[in-house]
N, C-alpha and C positions, 0 to 999 in steps of 0.2 A: 588516310593512306597507310598501308601496312605492307612491308616487304616488297615495295615497289608496285603493289597492286592498288588500284583505285576501288574503294568500296562503293557499291551501287546503292546510293541513299534512297532510290525510288522504290526499292524492294523492301517493304515494311515487314512482311511476314512470309514464312515459307509455306509451301503447300501442306506440309505436315501440320504446321501450326493452325492453318486455316481449317484443316480437317478436324483437329481436336476441338477447336472452338465450335464448329458446326455440330459435332457429336455432343458436346456439353450442352449446347442450346436445345438439342433434341432431348437430351436426358431430363432437363428441367421443364420441358414442354413450354418453350418461350412464348408460343402463341397463346396458351392458356394463361400464363403469367401476365402478359400484356392486357388481355381482355378483362381479367379480373382486377387489374390495377385501375382500369377505367371505371369499373363499378365502385371500387374502394374510394377513388377520388370523388366520384359523384356523391357518395354517402357523406364524405367530409364537407364537400361544398354546400350541400343542402343543409347540413347541420349548422354550419357557420351562418347561413342565411336565416334559418329558422330561429337560431338563438341570438342573433344580432352580433355575432362575433366578427372580427376583422381578419380576413384571410391573410393579409400581408404581415400582421403582427404575430403570427404563429407559424412562421416558416420552419422552426425547429420541430414543432409538433407534426407538421405535414411531412417533413423528412423522415422522422421516426416511424410514422404510420405507413407511408408508402414503401419505404425500404424494408421495414419489418414485414409488411404484407407480401412483398415480392419474395422475401427469403422463405416464409412459411409455405407459400404456394409452390415455389421451386422445390423445396424440401419434400413436400407432400407428393409432388409429381414424380420426383426421383424415387421415392419409396414405392410408389405405384408401379413404376417401371421395374424395380427390383423384384417386387412380389409377382409381377405378371410375366417374368422372363421365360416361363415355361410355355405359355400360350401365345405370346407375341410372335414367335417364328411362324405360326400357322396362318396368321393374318397378314395380307399384303401391306395393309396400312401401317402395321407396326413391325414388320419384319426387318426393317433397317435401323431399328433403335440400337444404340450403342451397347445396351445390355444383352441384345441378341447377337450382334456381330462380334462381341467380345472386346470391343474397344475400351470399355470400362468394366473392370472386374467387379464381382459382387461386393467384396469388402471395401472397394473404393467408392462404389455407389452408396453403400450404407454409411460410410464416413461423410460423404457429401451431403446426404439427406439429413442425418442427425445434426451435423454442424449447422446446416442451413436452418433447420427447425429451431435449434437452440438460439442462434443469433437473432432470428426473426422474432422469437418470443421475447427476448430481452428488449428489443427495440419497441415492440408493441406495449409491453408492460411499462416502458419508459414513457410512452405516449399517454397511456392511462391504464389503470388496472382492468377496467371493463374491456378495453381493446385487446389486452393480453388474454383475458378469459374467453372472449369470443374467438380469438385466434386459436386457442387450444381446442375449443369446441369444433372449429372448422377442420383442424387437423384430424381429430378423432372421427369426425363424420366422414371424411374422405378416405383416410387410411384404414380405419377399423370397421366402421359401419358399412361403408360401400365396398372398398377393395377386398378386404379380408372376409367379411361376413356375407354381403348380399350379392355381389357381382356374379358369382358362379352358382348361386343357389336359387334365386327368385326372379320371376319375370318382372317383378316390380323394382328390379335393381336400378333402373333409370330414375324412377321417382325418388328412391332412397338416396341415390347419388346427387339428386338436385338439392338436397339439404345443404351440402357443403358448398355448392356453387352459388347459393343464395346468401352466404354469410359475409363475403368481402365487403359489400356496401354497409353492412351493419358494423363491421370492424371500423370502417371509416367514420361512421356516425358516432360510435361509442368513443372514439378517440377525442372528439370535440365535445360531445355531450354524454359523459359516462353514465348518467342516470337515465338516459333516453327520455328526458322530460317531454320531448316532442315525439313520443313513441309512435304515433300514427304514421309519421313520415318514414321512420326506420322500418316499421312493419310493412309499409307499402313497397319499399325497395326490396325487402326480403321476398314478399309474395310475388312481385313482378318477376324477379329472377327465378323464383321457384317454379312458377307456372310456365315461364318461357322455355325452360330446359327440356321437358318431355317432348313437345312437338319438334324441337330442334334436333334432339338426339334420336328420336324415332325416325325422322327422315334420313339421318345418317345411317341408322341401323338397317333401313330398307335397302339402301345402296350396298351395304356390306353384309347382307343376310347370309350368303353362303359362307363367308369367312367366319362370322360369329357361330354359325352352325357347326363348322368344322372344329372350332375351338370349344364347343360345348358351352357357350355362353348363352343363357336363356333370355335373349333379347325378345321383345314383344313380337316383331315380325317373324322370328324363328319359331316361336312357340304357338302363336295365335294366328299368324298369317297377315297378309297385307290389308285385307278388308277390315279386320279388327283393329289393326294399327291405325288405319285412316279414321276410324270412329274415335279412337282415343285422342288422336291429334286434334280432331274437330272439337272435342269436349274440353281439352286443355286450352285451346284458343278462346273458347267461350268464357272460360274462367278469367281470362285477362281483361274482359270488358269492364267490369266494375272497378278494377284496381286503380286506374288513373284518378278516380274520384276521391281516393284517399289522399291524393296530393292536390286537392282543390285550391290550396293556397297559391299554387303556381298559376292559377287563372284559368278561365274558360277556354282561352286559345290553346293552352297546353292540352287540356282534356279533349278538346275537339280534334286536334291533330293526332294524338295517340289513338283516339277512337277510330279515326279514319285508317290508321295503320292496322288496327285490329280488324276492321271490315275488309281491308285488302287481303289480309292473311286468311280470314274466314272464307272469302270468296275463292281464294286459291285452294283452300282445304276442300271445299265442296266440289271443285273441279276434279279432285282426285278420284271421286266415285265414278266418273265416266272417262277417266284417262285410259288411253290405249297403251301407253308406255308408262308403267308405274315408276320405273327408275328415273326416267326423264322428269316426271312429276315430282319425285322425291328430291331431285336436284334443285328444282325451282323452289320447293319448300325450304330446303336447307339454306339456300342463298338469301331467300326472303327473310328467314329468321335472323341471319347475321346482320342484314341491313336494318331489320326491325329493332334489334337491341341497340345498335350503334345510334340510330336516329333518336330513339326514345331517350337514351341517357344524355345525348347532346342537347335535346330539347329541355330536359330537366335542368341542366347547367345554365342554359340561356335564359329560360323563364324565371329561374331563381334570382337572377340579377334584378329583375323588375318587380320582385315581391313588395 
């Protein structure tokens, strides 16, 4: 109570505070942070199972790795927003980012990005030297190789960008098994993530073709058209078929279930060649890809328990 007024304890935050939080989460691309943490955790989990380590005896290692990974992903995403603030206003999907609306000034975004990257790397190097180095490689792959070099120049930008997206599970594995002594498992996670991303993002690019074209981003549907994009999607899905066999220690049931997921995605890809509505089909492909990734990594975690 203050000056005869009763303080409303049910109001925890003001609308302005809520807006700042929402803008900050958009700045760091919280959806990307969360999805990459799932793959980072899966890498750690499988490494513990493959090496015979006990998960509950290494909670500090898990905390260093997960929080460190979250910071470098958030820092890299913030830097991406900073570098793309000239083209983001053109695209509806990105036009409300705080770097476009002015809610976060460039110098503030730069400070957030660099401090996040620094803190994240300190935590990853605390987990293991290998995890820290893989983290650095991921940062360079996303910020320099993809955002600065490839995104606006090459139609292969999606493939090049897939390198950084495939690194988080390797960071998780390297935190537990720095020498990657069970390297086939780490390679499998990297390749699954690498091959999954082009069909996922090509479907998104089809939906946003006009926006990418207006921003002069040479995405495959913009440069080569929808038919060529559908062929590429089909080929990338085919590349996924042999990859579950690299994780054969998870058992035949795991391989069978993921192969069924692959066949489902392949069937949907073939439907695209006779689709009357390409955007509707691209939407189906996009949502299938999201479910594919979630189910596949959950299956890895479950079947690793029974190794």
